[in-house]
N, C-alpha and C positions, 0 to 999 in steps of 0.2 A: 320369520318362519311361521308358517300357518300349519296348524295340525288338522288332519282330517277328523270328522266326528267318528266316534266309536261305531256308530251304526252304519257308516258308509262302507260299501263293498267296493273293492278294487278289482276291476275287471281287466284282466290280461288278454293279449291276443289269443292265447291258448284256449280261453274260455268261450270265446265268440264262435257261434256256429258258422260253418262254411259250406260251400257245395262240394260234394263228393268229387267232381271233377278238378277242384283244385287242391285236393288232399295231396301231399307228398307221397312218393313211393314208399311202401313198407312201413307206413305209420298206422298203428291201431287207432280207430276211431269208432264211435258209436252213433248209429242213427238217431237223430233228434226229431226227424220229421220229413215230410215232403213238402215241397213248394206248392201249396194249393192255390197260389195266385198266378199259376202257369197259364199259358195261353189255352183256349178252349180246345184246340186240336191236339193238346198234350194230354187230355183226359184218358185215352186208351194206354198212353204210356205210364201215367201214374198208376193205373189199375194193374198194369203188368208189373211194375216195381213191387207193389203191394203183394201180389200173387207169388212172386219169386222170393220174397222174404225181406225186403227192405222195410222192416218194421221197427218203430221206436224201441231203442234199447239194444237192437241187434248190433253185434260187433262186425266192422267192415274194414277193409284194407285194399288199397290199390296195389296190385302186385306186378303190373307192367303196363306200358304205354307203347303203342305202335310208334315206329320211327319213320319220319322225322316229325310229323305234325302232332303226334300224342293222341291220335283218334284211330281206332277205338282204344278203351282201357280195359284191362283185365282186373276185375274187382271181385274179391272174395267176400261173401256174405255168409256168415255161419261157417260151413264146411264145403260149400259150393263156390266154384268160380264161374263168373259170367263176363261176357264181352258186352260193354255198354259204349254207346257213342258219348262224346263229351256233352252233348246237348241233353241226353237222357241222365247222365251223372249229375248234371247241374241241378236236376230236379230234387236230388236227394241231399238234405241238410245233415250235416254231421258234426260232432264235437269230439275233441280228442280228450276231453274229460270223461272218465267212466261215469255211468249213471249211478246214482245212489239207490240202493235196494233196501227198502223199508221192511223190517222184520216185525210181523205183528207181535205185540207183547202177550 
């Protein structure tokens, strides 16, 4: 049996960033960033996402999906709910692990 070195971090699927479009319903998550490697035609969408509050550290939740295809999604960011297409939601990277807030000493 091989032991992991003490400095190795074990990464669980819960720690990996995922797209907002793939987040299960009613699961709290936090924005970790936007996909800046998106296609050039998505530049306006990225700007709109920033303007409406999809900023790093902001809490998000998928509250509903249209039936049957799941497009669009109703997404809550902060206290506001928006409808996003799956393609738009996929540009938002989220993590189900709350961000660590450092308090100045």
